[in-house]
C-alpha positions as CSV (number, residue, x, y, z in Angstrom):
1,M,-6.4,-32.7,25.6
2,A,-8.1,-29.9,26.8
3,A,-9.5,-26.9,24.1
4,P,-6.6,-25.4,23.2
5,R,-6.4,-21.7,23.6
6,I,-4.2,-20.2,20.1
7,A,-3.3,-16.4,19.5
8,L,-2.5,-15.2,16.4
9,V,-1.3,-11.5,14.5
10,A,-2.5,-10.8,11.0
11,G,-1.1,-6.9,10.4
12,E,-3.2,-6.5,6.6
13,A,-6.1,-7.8,4.7
14,S,-4.4,-10.8,3.0
15,G,-3.5,-11.8,6.6
16,D,-6.9,-11.3,7.8
17,L,-7.8,-14.0,5.0
18,L,-4.9,-16.4,5.5
19,A,-6.0,-16.7,9.3
20,A,-9.4,-16.9,8.5
21,H,-8.8,-20.1,6.6
22,L,-6.3,-21.3,9.0
23,I,-8.4,-20.7,11.9
24,E,-11.8,-22.4,10.2
25,A,-9.4,-25.5,9.5
26,L,-7.8,-26.0,13.1
27,G,-11.5,-25.1,14.2
28,R,-12.3,-28.5,12.3
29,R,-9.9,-30.5,13.7
30,L,-9.7,-28.6,17.4
31,P,-13.4,-28.7,18.6
32,G,-14.0,-26.0,21.3
33,A,-10.4,-24.4,20.4
34,E,-10.2,-20.4,21.2
35,F,-8.5,-17.9,18.8
36,C,-7.6,-14.2,19.7
37,G,-5.1,-11.4,19.2
38,I,-5.1,-9.0,16.6
39,G,-6.7,-9.3,13.0
40,G,-9.4,-8.1,10.7
41,P,-13.1,-8.9,10.0
42,K,-12.1,-11.8,8.1
43,M,-10.8,-12.9,11.4
44,Q,-13.3,-12.3,13.6
45,G,-15.8,-13.9,11.4
46,A,-14.0,-16.8,11.6
47,G,-14.6,-16.8,15.4
48,C,-11.3,-14.8,16.6
49,D,-11.6,-13.1,19.6
50,I,-9.8,-9.3,18.0
51,W,-7.9,-7.2,20.9
52,W,-6.7,-4.8,18.3
53,P,-7.5,-4.3,14.8
54,A,-5.4,-5.1,11.8
55,E,-5.4,-1.6,10.6
56,R,-3.0,0.3,13.4
57,L,-0.4,-2.3,12.0
58,A,-1.5,-1.5,8.5
59,V,1.9,0.9,7.1
60,R,4.0,0.3,4.3
61,G,7.5,1.5,4.0
62,Y,10.6,2.4,6.2
63,A,9.8,5.9,6.3
64,E,5.7,5.3,7.1
65,V,6.8,2.7,9.7
66,L,9.1,5.1,11.3
67,R,6.1,7.9,11.6
68,H,3.8,4.9,13.4
69,Y,6.7,3.9,15.4
70,R,5.5,4.5,18.6
71,A,2.3,3.9,18.4
72,I,3.2,0.7,16.5
73,A,6.0,-0.3,19.3
74,A,3.0,0.4,21.9
75,I,0.7,-2.4,21.0
76,R,3.4,-4.8,20.4
77,R,5.0,-4.1,24.2
78,A,1.4,-4.2,25.4
79,L,0.1,-7.8,23.5
80,L,3.5,-9.4,24.7
81,A,2.4,-8.5,27.9
82,R,-0.8,-9.7,27.7
83,L,0.4,-12.8,26.0
84,L,3.3,-13.8,28.3
85,A,0.5,-13.5,31.4
86,E,-2.2,-15.4,29.6
87,K,0.4,-17.9,28.3
88,P,-1.6,-19.3,24.8
89,D,-0.6,-22.6,23.8
90,L,0.2,-21.2,20.4
91,F,1.2,-18.2,19.1
92,I,0.7,-17.9,15.0
93,G,2.4,-14.7,13.3
94,V,0.6,-14.5,10.0
95,D,3.5,-12.1,7.5
96,A,3.9,-9.1,9.4
97,P,7.5,-10.4,9.9
98,D,9.3,-7.1,11.6
99,F,6.4,-7.4,14.4
100,N,6.2,-10.4,14.4
101,L,9.4,-11.8,14.3
102,W,10.1,-9.8,17.9
103,L,7.3,-11.5,19.7
104,E,8.3,-14.7,18.0
105,A,11.3,-14.6,19.4
106,R,10.2,-13.6,23.2
107,L,7.3,-16.3,23.4
108,K,9.8,-18.8,22.5
109,R,12.3,-17.6,24.7
110,A,9.3,-17.8,27.3
111,G,8.3,-21.7,26.2
112,I,5.3,-20.7,23.9
113,P,5.6,-22.8,20.9
114,T,5.6,-20.5,17.6
115,V,4.9,-20.5,14.1
116,H,5.2,-18.4,11.5
117,Y,2.5,-18.0,8.5
118,V,4.4,-16.9,5.2
119,G,7.6,-16.9,4.8
120,P,9.8,-13.5,4.7
121,S,10.9,-13.2,1.3
122,V,14.5,-13.4,2.1
123,W,14.8,-14.8,-1.3
124,A,13.9,-11.1,-2.3
125,W,15.8,-8.7,0.0
126,R,17.1,-8.6,3.1
127,G,18.3,-12.1,3.4
128,S,20.3,-11.8,6.5
129,R,17.0,-12.1,8.3
130,I,17.1,-15.7,8.0
131,G,19.0,-16.2,10.8
132,K,16.7,-14.2,13.1
133,I,13.9,-16.3,11.9
134,A,15.2,-19.5,12.7
135,R,16.7,-18.2,16.7
136,A,12.6,-17.2,16.6
137,V,10.2,-19.8,15.4
138,D,9.4,-23.0,15.8
139,H,8.4,-24.0,12.7
140,L,7.3,-21.9,9.3
141,L,4.5,-22.1,6.8
142,A,5.9,-21.9,3.3
143,L,3.5,-20.2,0.4
144,F,6.1,-20.6,-2.1
145,P,7.7,-23.9,-3.5
146,F,10.7,-22.0,-3.8
147,E,11.1,-21.1,-0.2
148,A,11.2,-24.6,1.3
149,P,14.4,-25.6,0.5
150,L,16.1,-22.3,1.2
151,Y,15.1,-22.6,4.4
152,E,15.9,-25.6,5.6
153,R,19.2,-25.0,4.5
154,A,19.1,-22.6,7.2
155,G,17.8,-24.7,9.5
156,V,14.4,-23.5,10.0
157,S,11.9,-26.7,10.2
158,V,9.9,-25.5,7.3
159,S,6.3,-26.8,5.8
160,Y,5.5,-26.0,2.1
161,V,1.4,-25.1,2.2
162,G,0.9,-23.4,-1.3
163,H,-1.3,-20.4,-1.5
164,P,-5.1,-20.3,0.0
165,L,-6.0,-18.2,-2.6
166,A,-5.3,-20.7,-5.2
167,D,-7.6,-23.2,-3.3
168,V,-10.6,-20.1,-3.1
169,F,-10.6,-19.8,-6.7
170,P,-11.7,-22.2,-9.6
171,L,-8.8,-22.8,-12.3
172,E,-11.2,-21.7,-15.0
173,G,-11.7,-18.0,-15.2
174,Q,-15.2,-16.5,-14.2
175,R,-15.7,-13.8,-16.4
176,A,-19.1,-13.8,-16.7
177,A,-20.2,-15.0,-13.4
178,A,-18.5,-12.0,-12.2
179,R,-20.1,-9.6,-14.5
180,E,-23.3,-11.3,-13.9
181,R,-22.9,-10.4,-9.8
182,L,-22.2,-7.2,-10.4
183,G,-25.1,-6.4,-13.0
184,L,-22.5,-6.4,-16.0
185,A,-23.6,-9.2,-17.7
186,D,-24.0,-7.6,-21.1
187,A,-21.5,-5.0,-21.3
188,A,-19.7,-4.4,-24.5
189,F,-17.5,-1.9,-23.1
190,P,-13.8,-2.1,-21.8
191,L,-14.1,-2.7,-18.0
192,I,-11.0,-2.0,-16.6
193,A,-10.3,-2.6,-12.5
194,L,-8.2,-0.2,-10.2
195,L,-6.9,-1.8,-7.0
196,P,-4.6,0.9,-5.3
197,G,-4.0,-1.0,-2.6
198,S,-5.2,-2.2,1.0
199,R,-3.3,0.2,3.6
200,Q,-4.1,4.1,3.5
201,S,-0.8,4.8,3.5
202,E,-0.7,2.9,0.0
203,V,-4.0,4.7,-1.2
204,A,-2.2,8.2,0.0
205,Y,0.6,6.9,-2.7
206,M,-1.2,5.8,-5.5
207,A,-4.7,7.0,-5.5
208,E,-3.6,10.3,-7.5
209,L,-1.0,8.1,-9.8
210,F,-4.0,5.5,-10.7
211,L,-6.6,8.1,-11.3
212,R,-4.3,10.6,-13.9
213,T,-3.6,6.7,-15.3
214,A,-7.5,6.8,-15.9
215,G,-7.9,9.5,-17.3
216,L,-5.5,9.4,-20.3
217,L,-7.2,6.0,-20.3
218,R,-10.5,7.2,-21.0
219,A,-9.0,9.1,-24.2
220,R,-8.1,6.5,-25.7
221,F,-11.4,4.0,-24.4
222,P,-14.3,6.8,-24.1
223,R,-16.7,4.7,-23.0
224,A,-14.7,2.8,-20.5
225,L,-16.4,2.0,-16.9
226,F,-13.3,1.8,-13.9
227,L,-14.0,-0.8,-11.1
228,V,-11.9,0.4,-7.7
229,P,-12.4,-2.0,-4.8
230,L,-11.8,-0.8,-1.6
231,V,-11.2,-2.6,1.4
232,S,-12.1,-0.5,4.1
233,R,-14.3,2.7,5.0
234,E,-11.1,4.5,5.4
235,T,-9.4,3.6,2.3
236,R,-12.6,4.5,0.4
237,Q,-12.5,8.0,2.2
238,R,-8.7,8.7,1.3
239,F,-9.5,7.6,-2.5
240,E,-13.0,9.9,-2.4
241,A,-10.5,12.7,-1.2
242,E,-8.1,12.4,-4.1
243,L,-10.8,12.4,-6.6
244,W,-11.7,16.0,-5.4
245,K,-8.5,16.8,-5.1
246,T,-7.4,16.0,-8.8
247,G,-11.0,17.3,-9.9
248,C,-12.1,13.9,-10.8
249,Q,-15.2,14.0,-8.9
250,D,-17.4,14.4,-11.7
251,W,-16.4,10.6,-12.7
252,L,-18.2,9.0,-9.7
253,L,-21.0,6.6,-10.5
254,R,-23.8,6.5,-7.8
255,E,-26.4,4.3,-9.4
256,P,-25.5,0.8,-9.7
257,V,-23.2,0.0,-12.4
258,S,-25.7,-2.3,-14.2
259,R,-27.4,1.5,-15.1
260,F,-23.9,2.2,-16.7
261,A,-24.6,-1.0,-18.9
262,H,-26.0,-0.1,-22.3
263,P,-25.4,-1.6,-25.7
264,V,-22.1,-0.2,-27.1
265,A,-21.4,-1.2,-30.8
266,Q,-17.9,-0.8,-30.6
267,V,-15.2,-1.3,-28.0
268,E,-12.4,-0.3,-30.1
269,L,-11.2,3.7,-30.2
270,D,-14.2,5.8,-31.2
271,A,-13.1,9.2,-32.4
272,V,-17.2,10.5,-31.9
273,A,-17.6,9.3,-28.6
274,Q,-17.1,11.6,-26.0
275,P,-16.3,10.1,-22.1
276,S,-19.0,9.2,-20.2
277,P,-19.5,11.6,-17.0
278,G,-19.9,8.9,-14.7
279,C,-17.6,6.5,-15.3
280,L,-15.8,5.3,-12.4
281,K,-17.8,2.9,-9.5
282,L,-16.3,2.9,-6.1
283,L,-17.1,-1.1,-4.4
284,F,-17.0,-1.6,-0.8
285,G,-14.4,-5.0,-1.1
286,H,-16.0,-7.3,-4.5
287,A,-12.0,-6.8,-5.3
288,E,-12.3,-10.6,-6.8
289,D,-15.2,-10.1,-8.8
290,A,-13.6,-6.9,-10.4
291,L,-10.8,-8.7,-11.2
292,A,-12.1,-11.3,-12.6
293,A,-14.7,-9.6,-14.5
294,C,-12.2,-6.8,-16.3
295,D,-10.4,-6.0,-19.6
296,G,-7.7,-5.3,-18.0
297,A,-6.4,-4.1,-13.9
298,L,-4.0,-1.8,-12.7
299,V,-2.9,-3.3,-9.4
300,A,-0.2,-1.8,-6.9
301,S,2.4,-4.0,-6.0
302,G,1.4,-6.7,-3.2
303,T,-0.9,-9.8,-2.6
304,A,-3.3,-8.4,-5.1
305,T,-1.1,-9.1,-7.9
306,L,-1.3,-12.5,-7.0
307,E,-4.9,-12.3,-6.8
308,A,-4.8,-11.0,-10.4
309,A,-3.0,-14.0,-11.7
310,L,-4.9,-16.8,-9.9
311,L,-8.0,-14.7,-12.0
312,K,-6.3,-14.8,-15.3
313,A,-6.7,-11.0,-15.1
314,P,-4.3,-9.0,-17.5
315,H,-3.2,-6.6,-15.4
316,V,-0.1,-4.1,-15.0
317,I,2.0,-3.7,-11.9
318,A,2.9,-0.3,-10.1
319,Y,4.0,1.3,-6.9
320,R,5.4,4.3,-5.4
321,M,6.6,4.9,-1.7
322,S,8.9,7.6,-0.3
323,P,12.2,8.6,-1.7
324,W,13.4,7.5,1.4
325,S,11.9,4.1,1.2
326,W,12.6,3.7,-2.3
327,R,16.5,4.4,-2.3
328,L,16.6,1.5,1.3
329,M,14.8,-1.0,-1.0
330,K,16.7,-0.6,-4.3
331,R,19.8,-1.1,-1.8
332,M,18.6,-4.4,-0.1
333,R,16.7,-6.4,-3.0
334,Y,17.9,-9.1,-4.6
335,Q,15.9,-9.5,-7.7
336,P,14.2,-7.5,-10.4
337,W,11.0,-8.1,-10.0
338,V,8.3,-7.1,-7.4
339,G,5.1,-8.9,-8.7
340,L,4.3,-12.2,-7.4
341,P,3.2,-13.3,-10.9
342,N,6.5,-12.4,-12.4
343,I,8.2,-13.8,-8.9
344,L,6.8,-17.4,-9.6
345,A,7.4,-17.0,-13.1
346,G,10.8,-16.1,-12.9
347,R,10.7,-13.9,-15.8
348,F,9.3,-10.6,-16.9
349,V,5.7,-11.8,-17.9
350,V,3.4,-8.7,-16.1
351,P,4.5,-5.1,-17.2
352,E,6.0,-3.5,-13.6
353,F,6.4,0.2,-13.3
354,L,8.3,1.5,-10.1
355,Q,8.6,4.6,-8.0
356,D,9.8,7.4,-11.4
357,D,8.8,4.7,-14.3
358,A,5.0,5.0,-12.4
359,T,3.8,7.7,-14.7
360,P,0.2,7.8,-15.9
361,E,1.9,8.1,-19.2
362,N,3.3,4.4,-19.1
363,L,0.7,2.9,-16.9
364,A,-1.9,4.1,-19.6
365,Q,-0.1,2.8,-22.8
366,A,0.6,-0.5,-20.9
367,L,-2.9,-0.9,-19.9
368,G,-4.4,0.0,-22.8
369,N,-2.3,-2.2,-25.0
370,L,-3.2,-5.5,-22.9
371,V,-6.9,-4.3,-23.2
372,L,-6.7,-4.7,-27.1
373,D,-4.1,-7.4,-27.6
374,D,-5.9,-10.7,-27.4
375,V,-2.7,-12.7,-28.3
376,V,-0.7,-11.1,-25.2
377,R,-3.8,-11.6,-22.9
378,E,-4.1,-15.4,-24.1
379,R,0.0,-15.6,-23.6
380,L,-1.0,-14.0,-20.0
381,S,-3.5,-16.5,-19.0
382,I,-1.8,-19.7,-20.0
383,C,1.1,-18.4,-17.5
384,F,-1.2,-17.5,-14.5
385,S,-3.0,-21.2,-15.3
386,A,0.4,-22.8,-14.0
387,I,1.1,-20.8,-11.4
388,H,-2.1,-21.6,-10.0
389,R,-2.1,-25.3,-10.3
390,Q,1.4,-24.8,-8.5
391,L,0.0,-23.3,-5.8
392,R,-2.9,-24.8,-5.4
393,Q,-2.4,-27.8,-2.3
394,D,-5.4,-27.8,-0.2
395,T,-3.3,-25.0,2.2
396,A,-5.6,-24.4,5.4
397,E,-5.6,-28.4,5.6
398,K,-1.9,-28.3,5.1
399,A,-0.9,-25.7,7.5
400,A,-3.4,-26.7,10.1
401,A,-1.3,-30.5,10.1
402,A,2.1,-28.5,9.7
403,I,1.1,-27.3,13.3
404,L,-1.1,-29.9,15.4
405,P,2.2,-31.5,16.3
406,L,3.5,-27.8,18.1
407,L,0.3,-28.0,20.2
408,G,1.1,-29.5,23.5
409,R,4.7,-28.9,23.4
410,R,4.9,-26.1,25.9
411,A,7.4,-25.7,28.1
C-alpha cells in the first residue's frame, strides 16, 4: 500500500496534543505517511502540514460561537472543499464535535473513512447527538472507560484507548523535579498555580476572577508566589491586559522565579509580613511544571482539570461563561459535575464553583483550605492515583492500532 495521506482537525490546545501523539504513533507504523489539516504547534512539530491554525476555532460557549459563527463556518466550508478535492485516505476529527461531526458526515458520504477521536460527552449533556455520531463516523476512539459501552449500545464502532496524558505523566508525583526545573527547589512559601484557560475567550471571562481570588489569598499567604502558565502569545496578552484593568500590574514578577526563592522560616499565616510586591509570574507554557510544583491550583474547567489530577495537584475548579450560554448548558446537562476528576470518580472529590458560585471569596476560601490541610491533600492524591492507573493504556499506540484497519477502505 502506498504511504497514506491523513487529514486531521484539532480545535484547541488539548486536541493539538492528542493529535500530535497520534501522528507520531501512526508515523512509526506508516513510514512516509503525510498529515495535514487544522492544528497547533504540537501537531506541526510532529510533522503535520497546518492549513489553518487551531486558534481560529478555539471558541467556547454558545454565545461566543454565535459571535464567531460566520468566520468558523467559512473555514469549515473551505476545508470541506479542499478535502473533497484532495481526497485523503482517512479523516480524523479530534474533539471539537460541533465542527468535526458536520465535516465527518459529509466526508463519509463521499467515501472517505472517518474517525472521531475523543467521544463527545453525550453522557453529560446533549445525549440526542449519539444518533448523529453513529451516522457521521466509521470509528470512535474513547478516552474514558465508561464511554465505550454507551456508544456500543447506540451502534457506534468504538475503541477505549485511555488518555494519553496518563501515559505521559509519571504515576508518582513530580513535585521536587518540577520545582527544580522552575528554579524553586528551595521554596519555603506557598506556590499557587492559576490556570485561567487555553482560549482567549476563556481568559477573558476567567482572568479577573482569578486575579481577585489571588488578591484574597495574598492576604492569607503574604509570601505566596502565583504561577500563571499561558499557552499562546494571545492568551498572555489578554491576561496582561486584565492585570492592568484590575490594578494588579505591580504584582508581575519580571525576573526569573528563582530570584523570588528566598528562605522563609514559616509558610503559615504571618500577621506581620506584608505581601510581596512582585508575586505573580507569567509562564509561556510550563503548565505541567506549575501544576506538579504547586501547593494548590485554581483551574478553569476543561482538560486542565485532568492534568491537575494526573500531576497530583490539589486544586479547585471554577468556570464562568456568558449568562445565555450558562442557561442553555444548565438545561442540557445530566450530571452534577463538570470537572473530569469528579466525573471519573463519580463523586465530588474536587471543589467546583460555577457561574454565580464562582466568586473570589468562595474560591479563596476553598483553595486556601486545601493549601493548609494535609489530610485532604493526601486523600486527593490517593484518588488521583487511582484515576491515573485506570487511564494509563498506552493510548497513542492503541489508537493507531484501531485506526489502521480503516486505511484502504475508501469507496
